[in-house]
MDTraj code that builds the backbone (N, CA, C; nanometers):
import mdtraj as md
import numpy as np

residues = "UNK UNK UNK UNK UNK UNK UNK UNK UNK UNK UNK UNK UNK UNK UNK UNK UNK UNK UNK UNK UNK UNK UNK UNK UNK UNK UNK UNK UNK UNK UNK UNK UNK UNK UNK UNK UNK UNK UNK UNK UNK UNK UNK UNK UNK UNK UNK UNK UNK UNK UNK UNK UNK UNK UNK UNK UNK UNK UNK UNK UNK UNK UNK UNK UNK UNK UNK UNK UNK UNK UNK UNK UNK UNK UNK UNK UNK UNK UNK UNK UNK UNK UNK UNK UNK UNK UNK UNK UNK UNK UNK UNK UNK UNK UNK UNK UNK UNK UNK UNK UNK UNK UNK UNK UNK UNK UNK".split()
xyz = np.array([
    [6.2272, -2.5167, 5.0091],
    [6.0960, -2.4609, 5.0105],
    [6.0604, -2.4120, 4.8701],
    [5.9476, -2.4525, 4.8289],
    [5.9006, -2.4157, 4.6960],
    [5.8005, -2.3013, 4.7079],
    [5.8088, -2.2064, 4.6206],
    [5.7107, -2.0970, 4.6161],
    [5.6455, -2.0965, 4.4782],
    [5.5197, -2.0733, 4.4787],
    [5.4493, -2.0661, 4.3496],
    [5.4161, -1.9207, 4.3185],
    [5.4427, -1.8839, 4.2009],
    [5.4075, -1.7491, 4.1579],
    [5.3046, -1.7627, 4.0448],
    [5.1945, -1.6955, 4.0634],
    [5.0884, -1.7010, 3.9623],
    [5.0936, -1.5753, 3.8766],
    [5.0855, -1.5978, 3.7513],
    [5.0839, -1.4844, 3.6586],
    [4.9405, -1.4301, 3.6516],
    [4.9234, -1.3020, 3.6563],
    [4.7913, -1.2407, 3.6479],
    [4.7377, -1.2581, 3.5053],
    [4.6152, -1.3076, 3.4978],
    [4.5519, -1.3249, 3.3665],
    [4.4589, -1.2072, 3.3381],
    [4.4523, -1.1692, 3.2109],
    [4.3671, -1.0568, 3.1714],
    [4.2259, -1.1000, 3.1334],
    [4.1961, -1.2287, 3.1382],
    [4.0630, -1.2755, 3.0977],
    [3.9539, -1.2284, 3.1934],
    [3.9854, -1.2118, 3.3179],
    [3.8872, -1.1635, 3.4150],
    [3.8445, -1.0215, 3.3857],
    [3.9321, -0.9441, 3.3299],
    [3.9015, -0.8045, 3.2967],
    [3.8107, -0.7926, 3.1735],
    [3.8012, -0.8965, 3.0920],
    [3.7214, -0.8900, 2.9684],
    [3.5796, -0.9432, 2.9848],
    [3.5476, -1.0008, 3.0973],
    [3.4152, -1.0610, 3.1144],
    [3.3059, -0.9550, 3.1139],
    [3.3169, -0.8534, 3.1941],
    [3.2116, -0.7505, 3.2025],
    [3.1996, -0.6718, 3.0720],
    [3.3058, -0.6259, 3.0090],
    [3.2885, -0.5562, 2.8802],
    [3.2282, -0.6446, 2.7717],
    [3.2649, -0.7737, 2.7689],
    [3.2065, -0.8609, 2.6665],
    [3.0576, -0.8846, 2.6930],
    [3.0168, -0.8936, 2.8202],
    [2.8741, -0.9047, 2.8518],
    [2.7991, -0.7772, 2.8123],
    [2.8603, -0.6630, 2.8340],
    [2.7974, -0.5355, 2.7940],
    [2.7836, -0.5259, 2.6427],
    [2.8836, -0.5691, 2.5696],
    [2.8771, -0.5676, 2.4233],
    [2.7680, -0.6607, 2.3739],
    [2.7574, -0.7792, 2.4321],
    [2.6525, -0.8730, 2.3922],
    [2.5135, -0.8165, 2.4250],
    [2.5006, -0.7549, 2.5403],
    [2.3744, -0.6931, 2.5822],
    [2.3330, -0.5823, 2.4854],
    [2.4251, -0.4932, 2.4531],
    [2.3955, -0.3826, 2.3612],
    [2.3685, -0.4327, 2.2198],
    [2.4396, -0.5352, 2.1763],
    [2.4162, -0.5902, 2.0419],
    [2.2775, -0.6520, 2.0333],
    [2.2357, -0.7218, 2.1371],
    [2.1021, -0.7845, 2.1375],
    [1.9930, -0.6790, 2.1263],
    [1.9992, -0.5782, 2.2122],
    [1.8950, -0.4756, 2.2103],
    [1.9062, -0.3844, 2.0884],
    [2.0264, -0.3644, 2.0393],
    [2.0416, -0.2854, 1.9166],
    [1.9808, -0.3557, 1.7963],
    [2.0007, -0.4859, 1.7879],
    [1.9418, -0.5640, 1.6785],
    [1.7898, -0.5557, 1.6828],
    [1.7328, -0.5735, 1.8005],
    [1.5866, -0.5707, 1.8115],
    [1.5299, -0.4295, 1.7999],
    [1.6101, -0.3278, 1.8283],
    [1.5642, -0.1909, 1.8069],
    [1.5489, -0.1611, 1.6584],
    [1.6274, -0.2270, 1.5760],
    [1.6176, -0.2054, 1.4315],
    [1.5198, -0.3026, 1.3665],
    [1.5288, -0.4304, 1.3974],
    [1.4502, -0.5331, 1.3296],
    [1.3258, -0.5776, 1.4055],
    [1.3027, -0.5278, 1.5239],
    [1.1910, -0.5732, 1.6055],
    [1.0563, -0.5308, 1.5498],
    [0.9505, -0.5725, 1.6202],
    [0.8142, -0.5433, 1.5748],
    [0.7870, -0.3929, 1.5717],
    [0.8423, -0.3197, 1.6643],
    [0.8247, -0.1747, 1.6697],
    [0.9564, -0.1028, 1.6402],
    [1.0431, -0.1644, 1.5634],
    [1.1745, -0.1090, 1.5349],
    [1.1739, -0.0093, 1.4199],
    [1.2922, 0.0348, 1.3863],
    [1.3104, 0.1358, 1.2817],
    [1.2687, 0.0820, 1.1457],
    [1.3062, -0.0418, 1.1160],
    [1.2701, -0.1017, 0.9873],
    [1.1191, -0.1144, 0.9734],
    [1.0498, -0.1492, 1.0813],
    [0.9039, -0.1605, 1.0787],
    [0.8397, -0.0247, 1.0547],
    [0.9003, 0.0786, 1.1066],
    [0.8477, 0.2143, 1.0853],
    [0.8515, 0.2499, 0.9368],
    [0.9625, 0.2220, 0.8715],
    [0.9731, 0.2524, 0.7284],
    [0.8749, 0.1685, 0.6470],
    [0.8590, 0.0435, 0.6858],
    [0.7658, -0.0442, 0.6151],
    [0.6221, 0.0057, 0.6316],
    [0.5860, 0.0488, 0.7525],
    [0.4514, 0.1020, 0.7762],
    [0.4275, 0.2328, 0.7011],
    [0.5304, 0.3176, 0.6922],
    [0.5164, 0.4422, 0.6162],
    [0.4960, 0.4130, 0.4682],
    [0.5669, 0.3147, 0.4142],
    [0.5486, 0.2790, 0.2730],
    [0.4098, 0.2205, 0.2500],
    [0.3637, 0.1391, 0.3432],
    [0.2292, 0.0820, 0.3313],
    [0.1232, 0.1912, 0.3415],
    [0.1451, 0.2895, 0.4287],
    [0.0500, 0.3998, 0.4424],
    [0.0443, 0.4831, 0.3142],
    [0.1589, 0.5054, 0.2511],
    [0.1610, 0.5803, 0.1256],
    [0.0886, 0.5038, 0.0154],
    [0.1077, 0.3721, 0.0103],
    [0.0388, 0.2886, -0.0890],
    [-0.1124, 0.2918, -0.0667],
    [-0.1541, 0.2779, 0.0580],
    [-0.2978, 0.2806, 0.0879],
    [-0.3584, 0.4183, 0.0625],
    [-0.2810, 0.5246, 0.0852],
    [-0.3306, 0.6595, 0.0565],
    [-0.3530, 0.6773, -0.0941],
    [-0.2634, 0.6214, -0.1750],
    [-0.2821, 0.6263, -0.3205],
    [-0.4067, 0.5519, -0.3635],
    [-0.4302, 0.4345, -0.3030],
    [-0.5516, 0.3594, -0.3347],
    [-0.6768, 0.4353, -0.2912],
    [-0.6695, 0.5007, -0.1748],
    [-0.7833, 0.5798, -0.1268],
    [-0.8131, 0.6946, -0.2217],
    [-0.7109, 0.7621, -0.2699],
    [-0.7311, 0.8717, -0.3651],
    [-0.7958, 0.8213, -0.4936],
    [-0.7538, 0.7031, -0.5408],
    [-0.8127, 0.6461, -0.6622],
    [-0.9595, 0.6114, -0.6398],
    [-0.9909, 0.5567, -0.5241],
    [-1.1303, 0.5213, -0.4942],
    [-1.2154, 0.6467, -0.4814],
    [-1.1606, 0.7514, -0.4197],
    [-1.2358, 0.8773, -0.4078],
    [-1.2623, 0.9384, -0.5447],
    [-1.1631, 0.9341, -0.6334],
    [-1.1826, 0.9879, -0.7681],
    [-1.2874, 0.9075, -0.8434],
    [-1.2834, 0.7760, -0.8277],
    [-1.3841, 0.6899, -0.8923],
    [-1.5240, 0.7201, -0.8382],
    [-1.5333, 0.7425, -0.7077],
    [-1.6630, 0.7739, -0.6473],
    [-1.7166, 0.9071, -0.6985],
    [-1.6305, 1.0078, -0.7093],
    [-1.6742, 1.1382, -0.7613],
    [-1.7242, 1.1227, -0.9043],
    [-1.6527, 1.0424, -0.9841],
    [-1.6951, 1.0190, -1.1222],
    [-1.8304, 0.9494, -1.1274],
    [-1.8493, 0.8476, -1.0443],
    [-1.9775, 0.7771, -1.0427],
    [-2.0904, 0.8668, -0.9930],
    [-2.0637, 0.9502, -0.8924],
    [-2.1663, 1.0428, -0.8440],
    [-2.2055, 1.1416, -0.9531],
    [-2.1060, 1.1877, -1.0304],
    [-2.1354, 1.2806, -1.1398],
    [-2.2219, 1.2129, -1.2454],
    [-2.1886, 1.0868, -1.2774],
    [-2.2672, 1.0149, -1.3783],
    [-2.4090, 0.9873, -1.3295],
    [-2.4254, 0.9566, -1.2020],
    [-2.5592, 0.9343, -1.1465],
    [-2.6383, 1.0647, -1.1466],
    [-2.5714, 1.1745, -1.1158],
    [-2.6392, 1.3045, -1.1154],
    [-2.6909, 1.3391, -1.2555],
    [-2.6180, 1.2976, -1.3581],
    [-2.6638, 1.3253, -1.4944],
    [-2.7880, 1.2448, -1.5303],
    [-2.8141, 1.1365, -1.4615],
    [-2.9283, 1.0530, -1.4947],
    [-3.0547, 1.0886, -1.4173],
    [-3.0493, 1.1907, -1.3343],
    [-3.1700, 1.2322, -1.2632],
    [-3.2696, 1.2919, -1.3617],
    [-3.3952, 1.2833, -1.3273],
    [-3.4999, 1.3315, -1.4182],
    [-3.4869, 1.4820, -1.4371],
    [-3.5013, 1.5240, -1.5601],
    [-3.4910, 1.6652, -1.5938],
    [-3.3534, 1.7053, -1.6415],
    [-3.2506, 1.6280, -1.6133],
    [-3.1161, 1.6646, -1.6573],
    [-3.0722, 1.5857, -1.7788],
    [-3.1433, 1.4764, -1.8099],
    [-3.1039, 1.3926, -1.9223],
    [-3.2282, 1.3566, -2.0014],
    [-3.2182, 1.3696, -2.1295],
    [-3.3328, 1.3344, -2.2129],
    [-3.3462, 1.1834, -2.2213],
    [-3.4681, 1.1377, -2.2473],
    [-3.4956, 0.9946, -2.2482],
    [-3.4215, 0.9225, -2.3612],
    [-3.4068, 0.9867, -2.4764],
    [-3.3350, 0.9197, -2.5842],
    [-3.1853, 0.9073, -2.5532],
    [-3.1293, 1.0054, -2.4803],
    [-2.9895, 0.9955, -2.4401],
    [-2.9718, 0.8821, -2.3381],
    [-3.0667, 0.8683, -2.2458],
    [-3.0624, 0.7595, -2.1490],
    [-3.0756, 0.6245, -2.2199],
    [-3.1635, 0.6178, -2.3185],
    [-3.1812, 0.4952, -2.3962],
    [-3.0523, 0.4608, -2.4707],
    [-2.9878, 0.5610, -2.5266],
    [-2.8623, 0.5378, -2.5998],
    [-2.7529, 0.4871, -2.5068],
    [-2.7414, 0.5460, -2.3894],
    [-2.6389, 0.5014, -2.2943],
    [-2.6668, 0.3598, -2.2444],
    [-2.7937, 0.3265, -2.2224],
    [-2.8283, 0.1919, -2.1767],
    [-2.7963, 0.0886, -2.2853],
    [-2.8270, 0.1198, -2.4096],
    [-2.7969, 0.0269, -2.5184],
    [-2.6463, 0.0088, -2.5360],
    [-2.5724, 0.1176, -2.5191],
    [-2.4270, 0.1087, -2.5321],
    [-2.3680, 0.0228, -2.4196],
    [-2.4198, 0.0408, -2.2981],
    [-2.3687, -0.0355, -2.1851],
    [-2.4055, -0.1831, -2.1961],
    [-2.5260, -0.2121, -2.2442],
    [-2.5722, -0.3499, -2.2532],
    [-2.5396, -0.4158, -2.3874],
    [-2.4919, -0.3352, -2.4838],
    [-2.4559, -0.3846, -2.6157],
    [-2.5781, -0.4448, -2.6868],
    [-2.6882, -0.3704, -2.6865],
    [-2.8133, -0.4147, -2.7493],
    [-2.8581, -0.3119, -2.8528],
    [-2.9414, -0.3569, -2.9459],
    [-3.0023, -0.2668, -3.0434],
    [-3.1348, -0.3279, -3.0894],
    [-3.2188, -0.2424, -3.1497],
    [-3.3464, -0.2908, -3.2038],
    [-3.3222, -0.3592, -3.3386],
    [-3.4207, -0.4353, -3.3824],
    [-3.4072, -0.5091, -3.5082],
    [-3.4046, -0.4160, -3.6289],
    [-3.4704, -0.3011, -3.6204],
    [-3.4770, -0.2105, -3.7350],
    [-3.3652, -0.1056, -3.7347],
    [-3.2694, -0.1164, -3.6458],
    [-3.1606, -0.0189, -3.6389],
    [-3.0380, -0.0691, -3.7142],
    [-2.9600, 0.0247, -3.7639],
    [-2.8348, -0.0076, -3.8324],
    [-2.7201, 0.0176, -3.7346],
    [-2.6346, -0.0808, -3.7189],
    [-2.5222, -0.0703, -3.6259],
    [-2.3949, -0.0521, -3.7058],
    [-2.3189, 0.0509, -3.6710],
    [-2.1917, 0.0779, -3.7373],
    [-2.0813, 0.0469, -3.6381],
    [-1.9980, -0.0488, -3.6724],
    [-1.8892, -0.0907, -3.5861],
    [-1.7652, -0.0040, -3.6137],
    [-1.7125, 0.0594, -3.5122],
    [-1.5933, 0.1426, -3.5240],
    [-1.4749, 0.0685, -3.4637],
    [-1.3555, 0.0912, -3.5174],
    [-1.2383, 0.0297, -3.4545],
    [-1.2178, 0.0881, -3.3156],
    [-1.1509, 0.0153, -3.2306],
    [-1.1345, 0.0589, -3.0919],
    [-1.0499, 0.1846, -3.0806],
    [-0.9640, 0.2134, -3.1803],
    [-0.8808, 0.3328, -3.1769],
    [-0.9620, 0.4577, -3.2061],
    [-1.0715, 0.4464, -3.2777],
    [-1.1503, 0.5631, -3.3155],
    [-1.2370, 0.6128, -3.2021],
    [-1.2551, 0.5329, -3.0994],
    [-1.3387, 0.5740, -2.9866],
    [-1.2641, 0.6751, -2.9078],
])
top = md.Topology()
chain = top.add_chain()
for i, resn in enumerate(residues, 1):
    res = top.add_residue(resn, chain, resSeq=i)
    for name in ("N", "CA", "C"):
        top.add_atom(name, md.element.get_by_symbol(name[0]), res)
traj = md.Trajectory(xyz[None], top)
């Protein structure tokens, strides 16, 4: 009479833990790299800081332009000063005027 003895294998014991490890690795990866993950949060914060800097620059430019427009209202600026600023901006002069060219460093 022959008897067979089977040796117990440990591979059956590793199936559930290996599935759990794969499950946790999948969701852990997507928690960091996903659309709403940790990495996306840092990227959005950096983009928000960059856009806030641009907004501050635009606000400062707007305040400067509003100040310059306020100076051109009637009664606050003399007509010859307005004429001088317009000629400087347009780079024009009359035929009877003398133009003195200054180096760009002297401005």
